[in-house]
Each structure stands twice: as structure tokens, then as C-alpha cells.
C-alpha positions in Angstrom: 97.0 106.0 123.6 98.1 103.1 125.8 94.5 102.9 127.2 92.9 102.8 123.8 95.5 100.3 122.3 96.9 98.2 125.1 99.8 95.9 124.6 98.6 92.7 122.8 95.9 94.4 120.7 95.8 92.9 117.2 96.9 94.8 114.1 93.3 94.6 112.8 91.9 95.9 116.0 94.3 98.8 116.0 93.4 99.6 112.4 89.7 99.5 113.3 90.4 101.8 116.3 92.2 104.2 114.0 89.4 104.3 111.4 86.8 104.9 114.2 89.0 107.8 115.5 89.9 109.5 112.2 93.4 108.0 111.7 94.1 106.2 108.5 97.0 103.9 109.3 99.6 102.8 106.7 101.3 99.5 107.5 105.1 99.7 107.2 105.9 96.0 107.1 109.7 96.2 107.2 109.6 98.4 110.4 106.5 96.5 111.8 104.7 99.7 112.5 101.3 101.3 111.8 101.8 105.0 111.0 99.3 107.8 110.5 99.4 111.6 110.3 96.5 112.6 112.5 96.7 116.4 112.1 98.4 119.0 110.0 99.1 122.4 111.5 100.1 125.2 109.0 102.8 127.6 110.2 101.6 131.2 110.7 103.9 134.0 109.4 107.3 133.1 108.1 107.1 129.7 106.6 110.9 129.0 106.5 112.3 126.4 107.1 109.0 124.6 107.9 105.7 125.2 106.1 103.6 123.0 108.5 103.8 120.6 111.4 102.3 117.1 111.3 101.1 115.3 114.4 101.8 111.6 113.8 100.9 108.4 115.5 103.2 105.4 115.4 102.1 102.0 116.7 104.9 99.4 117.1 104.0 95.7 116.5 105.6 92.4 117.5 106.3 89.4 115.2 102.7 88.3 115.7 101.3 91.7 114.6 100.2 92.6 118.2 100.7 96.1 119.7 103.9 96.5 121.7 103.4 100.3 122.3 103.1 103.6 120.5 104.1 107.2 120.4 102.7 110.5 119.3 105.2 113.0 117.7 105.3 116.2 115.7 107.2 116.3 112.5 107.9 119.4 110.4 107.4 119.6 106.6 110.6 121.6 106.1 112.9 122.7 103.3 
């Protein structure tokens, strides 16, 4: 992701990159991040405690709304 959204990329450029790559970002202004769920993976078999896993993309922004960095994570939809 660092190659696609290098440090200093504007928020608007990051949102456009997301749209072009199938990621619809939400802007969380208090946290100064762009956040998107890019894939949902249903659990096979016993669905307890989690029914699915979500692959998320978080892009951290500075005070000028420029990219500081990002991370990809998995988050469970759990009871």
C-alpha cells in the first residue's frame, strides 16, 4: 500500500485511488483516518464466536489531510 499511497498523498487522491481499486473510504474526521472494508470472508463451519472476517484498510492523515501511512488488518464480526 505504501507504493500506491506514499506519504504526502492528498486525501482526495487517496479517495480516488480507493474508488479506482474497489475500496469505498469513509472519512473519520475525529481520528483523521480514511477507513474501508475491502473484503468480507464468511466463516466456514461453526460460526461461533465469529460469523465472518473483514479485511480493512486504514489510511492515517496529518493535519493537512495528507497521508502519513496506512495498515491492512482483519477484524472479526463476532458475538
